[in-house]
N, C-alpha and C positions, 0 to 999 in steps of 0.2 A: 504493498500502501505505500502509494508517496503523494500525498500534502502537496502543490508544485503555490507558491504565496504569489505569482504575481497583478494575483486582482485584490482590489480593498476588498480587507473583509470582512466583512459582515459586519463583527465585533461595530467599527468604525462608521455604521451610515446613517447617518445625520438622524434622531428623534425617535432610534430606533428601542433605544438604552434594551440593547441584548446582543448575548455576544455565542459562538460556537466554541462547543468543547468538542475538543476526544476527550473518551471516556474511557478511563480501564481500570483493574480489577489488583489491587493485592491479597495476597490469603493469609492468615493468622495464624494462630494459635490463642485461644483462648483460658484463661486460670484453669478453666475444667478437663481442658484438654481439647476441648472439640472448635474442629471451625467457622471463622471467622469472616466470613466475605470485606470485600472496602472495596464503595467507589471511590472514586477522583476527580477529576478530570483537570485542562493543562486547554486555556486557550489556542485554538487552530492556530490562529499568527500568530502563534509562536512555534508552532511544530512547524521542519523543511519537510522529514518523512516519518514512515517509521519502516527496520525495515527486518530480518533476521538478528540473531543474533551474533553478531558476527566474531573473527578473528580477535581473544584481545592480547594485549603485554603489560607488565604488569611490574607497575614503577617501582621503583622502593624507598621508605622511610613517607608513604601516603595513609591517614585510613581507609578502613581494612573497603569500608565503601565510595573511598574515590583513588584507588592500587591501578588504576592500570586507563588506558588507550586504546583503539581503535583509527582507521582507515577507514575512512567515511568518502565515497568516488574520489581517491587522491589526496584527500585531510585527513591528514590525526590531530584526532581530537581526542578531550578528558573521557570518563562514562563510570556514571555514579552509579552505582547498585542504588539505588531507591528501601527497599527492601533492608540495607546494613542501615544502612542511615537513615531509619526510622524502625529499630529493631525489629524489623517483620518474621515473627521462624516462622516457616511455612507447613502446615497442615505436611504428617504424614501419610492421609491418605487421599491426601488431591496431586494428579500430572496436573505439572503447571510445564508450561512451556511458552518461556519468556521474551519480549522482544525487547528492542528496543529504539524507546522515543529519540527524532532529534532534532534537540532544541534551536535554537534561533532568539538571542535576548542577553541584552546586558550587551550588546559588539560580542556576545559570545554563540557559538556552539560550542553543545555539548551530545553527549550523551543516555539517555534516564533507561536503566533495563526495568521497566516493569513486565507483573505476572504474565498480563489478558492484557489485550484490546478487543477492546465492546463496538460501538459503536464511540460517531461522529452526534453531540445533539445540541440546539438552540435554546438556551435559559435565558430569561426574560431577569437584569442584573437586578429589576425592584424584588423576588420572587428570589434572590441568594439572599441574603439572612447573616451577618455576624457571624461566627461559633460559640453558641452555651458554653461554661466557663473550663467546666468541667472535659469535655468536647477538646478546649485549647487543652488544658494537663496533663491529657493523651495522649495526643501530637506532639509536645512540645516548645506551643506557642507556632509549628507552622503551620495550621489553616487561614486560610480569609475569610471563607464565603463557606456558607451550605445552605439547602438546598434537597428536598423531593424533591424523588424523581421517576415513581407510579402512582398507575391512581386508587392502589388505601393510600398514600401520599407516609409511605411507611419508608422505605428503602431515602437511604439519608445521600449523596455526590455532595463526597465537600471538594472544596477545592485547592489546592496545593498555594504554600509563598514560594514561589520557585528562587526567589531575589533568598531565602534565609539556604538553598541547594549552593546554589551559589556562592556565598558570605558564605556557607558552612567550611566552601573547598576551597577559601582565600582570595580568589575567581574578585573583589575589592570587597575597599577598605578606604574612608574615611581621607584622608590626606592631608593634613590638614592644614600643616607647614608648604604646601604646595597653592593652599586659598589667597595662604595670607605672599607669600610672592605672589602671585599674581593679581593680589587689590593692592597694589606698591606699584606695581610693574603696571595697573593703568592711574596709577595716579592720588593713591587713596588708600588710606593711613587702616580705616574701618568706615565698613559701608552702614547704616543708623535708620530704621529705619519693624516696623513691624509683621509679618510674614505667614500669612492661616496658608500650613504643606493641611493636602487630606487625598493619605495611601492608606491603604489596609491594610499594606504589608505595615507588619513591626521595624524587622526590621529597617525598610527600607524608610522609613519613619528618623530613625535612633541616627541613620549614616547622612541625611538630607539638616534635622535637628542641631547636630554634632559641628555641622559644617558651618552654618548659620549662624548660630549658633558662636562659632568661630570668630569670624568674620565680624561679630559687631552689632547682629540685628534680634532681635525678640519671637519668635515661637508663637503660633498658635496651631498645634494641631485638630487633626476631622483625619476618623478613621473610613471615613467615606463623601460621595459628595454631600448625602443629604445629609448628613453631621454637621458639614462645610456651609452646607445650607442655613444650617440652622440654626447654625453661630452670627452668622452673616446678617436674618431675618432680629436676629435678639439682638446683636447689636446698632437697629435698622430703628429696633423701636425704643430703646432705652440711651440715645442723641437726640431725636427730635428732627433739626434741620440742618447740624451740625455737617457734615463732606462728610464720607468713607472714610476717605483719603486721610483726613485727621486724626485716625485711627486705625487702620493695615490699611498699607501700603503696596501692597502686591503679594497675588497668589499664586502657586506650585501645588499642580495639582497632578494623580497619576491620574491614566485612565483606566482600569479596571479593578470594579469597586461594586464591594453589596451592593445592595435600593439603590444607588444614584451614580452612574462611570460617570469620568468626567468625560468626557464632552457633555453629557447629557445636562452632568455639570456649571461648564461655562459658558453654554449654549444661554438657560436659566439663568444665568449671573448677567447678562452680555442684555439683557430684555427684559432687565430692573433698571428705569432712570436712574434708581442710587447707585446702584453700584455701576454697572457698566463701565463707568469711569478706572473701574479699578482690571489694574494690569492683570493678564493673566499667560501664566508661561506651569506651558502645557511638558509633567515629566514621566518617562512610559520606558518605558523596554519595550517598546513594538519601534525599533528601524525601520526605515525606506518614508519611500522623497509624500506617495501616494499616505500614508499615514500623519506626515509633516501636510498637506493642505487638505486632510478631512479636518487635522487642530485649528487650523487659521478656517478655516469657512464655519467654523460655529464661532468665531471671535476668538480662539488666542491671541495672542500678545505675541509667543514665542515654543520655543516648542524644542525641550528635550531626551535625549538622550542616558536610558542611566547606565552609567557615573562614572560621570567625566568634570572634576574636582573643576578646571581651568575653565572649561565651557561654560556651565552651571557656574562658575565665581563674574566669568567675563558679561554672563544672561541678564543675569542676577541686577549689573552695575550699570547695566543699558537706563534700569527704570526706576531707580537705586539713586540716581543724583543729591 
């Protein structure tokens, strides 16, 4: 199965507030020894292709879940064993035929071993809810959303925090010294202002918050577009006729978020006469010129692919003079 992404992903069609997910299964073992079926989803826009298990080359001094490389279409890529990463023990009673989902995100190509690929499903973002604390605890905070996927409403589909996978591999970390050097290069010792950030990934929020605070900015956090919109509306109620820009100078928003995605959020902000002056930078793991153009079409003032600190500082300095 090969999924070519040469056309604009469905998730980025304006006003649909929905996405397409590649749904896959992981088989675990419950405390009593019985098998457990776990359904997960990843945005199809991040999937380059799905392939059979390739030949692996082991890499020394790496965690067990990320100790292999493989050549895929002439490119050598790191391979993450999702089961080992999530500490899932497969039951001996189930025959597993693993596949590798090849992901393109955060400027990197990574292969992810899963137990079974089910199908592609289209789901509205407002049907995806933040995961309850008990579910988050079970998955070590690595779930960004949850939704029901069967007619009876019992089977759950969990949306993985893929940023945390790459972070665990050391693929990106906030580089404060680079940020400071970049600020000096553009002629500023520090930036000033308040930035509202919206991102469902706790890893992404921490990296973004650390970087912004390091260069002198105050940060307000939201876990999705709906919460970010609630924060802005609360400001409007409290400040009366004062301009919103006196209190918030910039918004940085992810695209893929439960309840309200970043493009819908951006469109709603720009449609509100009291908020439309706020500059919005879309900050996403989705690359490509089509995605940039779609963000621009809903009113975004800037576009960043996670996580290039130098480009981030360059971009935000345009709006925080």
